[in-house]
N, C-alpha and C positions, 0 to 999 in steps of 0.2 A: 502404542496403540495409532496414536497420529502418524507414526512413519510407517506403519503399513496399511493406511489409508489411501483409497485410490485415488482422491484428488488432490491431498496435502502431503502424501507421503514423498514424492519425488521432487517436491518443492522444498520441504525440510531437509531432505537428505542432501541437496545440491547447497543448502545454506551451512548444514553441519561440515560438509567435504570443504567447500571454497570461500565461504561467507560471501557469497554472492545471490543476486537475484535478478531473473530474466526481465528484460525489457517488457514482457508480456504481462507478468506478474505486476509489475509496477503499474501498467494502465487499468489491468483488473482492480487492482487494490486501490487507486485513484478512485475509480468509478464508484465503486463500493462506499468509500469515505465522502466522497462528495454527494451522492444519495443520503446515506443515512445522516449526516450532519446538516443537510438542506433541509430534510424532514424534522429534526430535532429544533432546528431553528424556526420552521415555520410553526411548530408546535408552541414554542414560547414568544408568540406574538405578544408586544405589548411589555415585554420584560427585555427591553434593548442591553442591560448590562451583560444579562445571561447570553444573550445573543452574541454580542461583542465577545465574550469569553470563548464560546465554543467556536467562532469564525476563527480566533487567535490559536487555537488548540488544532483546528484543522491544518490552518496555515502552517504549524508547527511539523505537524505530522507528515503533511505532504513534502515539505521541506528534507525531512529526516529520511522518508521513505525514497526519494529521488536522488539522494545521495549516497544511495548505497551502491556498491559497485556491482558491474554487470558482468557475466562470464565473457571470456574472449571468445569471440566467433573466431571461426577457421576462415584462415584467407584460401581464396579460389586462386589457384595459378592459372593464367591463359596462355 
């Protein structure tokens, strides 16, 4: 079902075929991660230990995301 989805299908097909993620998708995922984790951390005001745990998880997630391979771009010959 997700492979036929208009938004997720091409991304998942690229991952299945080549195990790569485009830079554009990495940027989108980073923005979504930052917004959602920031909101969660904000909701946990006064619980610094939980805030730190969420921050650590977010950092680990973003490191993993940015270490994924990107597809090779076609070189233009001039």
